[in-house]
N, C-alpha and C positions, 0 to 999 in steps of 0.2 A: 436405836442406841441413845441412851440418855446422855445429858451433858456431862455428868461425872465420869462416865465410862469413856467418853470421847477425850476428856482432859487427861485421864490416866493413860490412854493409848498414845496420845501426843507426847506426854512426858516420858513414857517408856521408850518411844521411838527416838526422842531427842537424846536420852541417856545412852542408848545403844549406838547411835550414830557418833556420839562424842567418843565413846570407848573404841569404836572401830575406826575412827577418823584420826586426826592429828595427834591426839593424846596417846593412842595406842602405838602409832608408828614411831613417835618420839621415844616411847618407852623401850624400844628395841635397841637403842644405842647403848652399847656396853660401856662400862667404866673402862678407862684407859689411861696409860702414861706414855707420853712420847717425849724423847730427848732429842734435841737438835743442836749441833750436828751429831750423827751417830759415831763419828770419829772426830776427835778434837785434839789439837796440839796441847801438850802439857801447859797448864796455866791459862789456856784459852777459855772462852765463855761457853757455857752449856745453858740452853734454854729448856725448861721443863714445862710441858703442857699436860695438865691432868684434867680428866673429866670423871666425875663420880655421880652415878645415879643415886638419887636421894631416897632412902627408904622412909616409910612413915615413922614419925617420931625421932628422926635422926638428930644427934647432937652436933657438936662442933667437930671440925676436921683439924688435923695437924697443920700448923702454919709454916712448916719447913720440910724440905726433902733432904734426908740424910742418906748418904751412901758412900761406901768405899770408892775411891777414885775421884771424889770431889775434894777440893781444898778446904771447903767449909760447907755447912748446910745451906741449901738454896732457900731463901725466904719466898714464901708463896703468897699471892694475893688473889682474891676472888675477882674474876673478870667477866662474870655473867653466869648464865645457866646452860651454856653450850648449845643454845638454839633449841632447847627442849621445852620451852614454855613453863619453866619453873620446876620441872621434876628432877633436875640435876644441878650440879655445881661445877663450873669451870674455874680452874686455878692456873696461874702462870707465875714463873719466876726465872731469874737468871743468876748464875753463879759461876765461880771459877772451877775448872777441872784441876785435879791434883797434878803432881809432878812425876809420879811413878807410872811409866808406861804399862799398859795391860788392858785386858778386857774386864769390864765390871758390869754388875747388874744393880740397878736401883729399883726399889720397891716402895709402894705407898699403900696405906690402908684406907680404902674407901668404905668406911663403916662396915668392916668385916670382909669386904671383897678386896683381896690383895692384887694390885696391878703392878706389872714389872716392865722394865725396858733395859736393854743392853746398850752399852756404849764403850768405845775404845779410846784410851788416852795414848797418843803417840808422841815421839820425840820431835 
């Protein structure tokens, strides 16, 4: 085997091990929206945790979470990559629940992938 062939084999093996290793495992984390607590007293604080898997060439994400059942849009800030080594974006924000009791669904657009979470506002 000549030197050029050996280098090609090593480079190919490195690429495959990278794809099969941490990068590939991290890519299996789905985009998600989690609201805490899932049941909140009217006017209480709701925390939104969002993870979006970043597609190639992705633009900006929305900076607020808007939903019926919230008193106002929840401002979101980037808090990292969700432990994915840069292939995703983690967002977090806090805001007040509305005053009308009921069950609500919040949704967020992760570059075309819509994530949803239910929450309940109680008296």
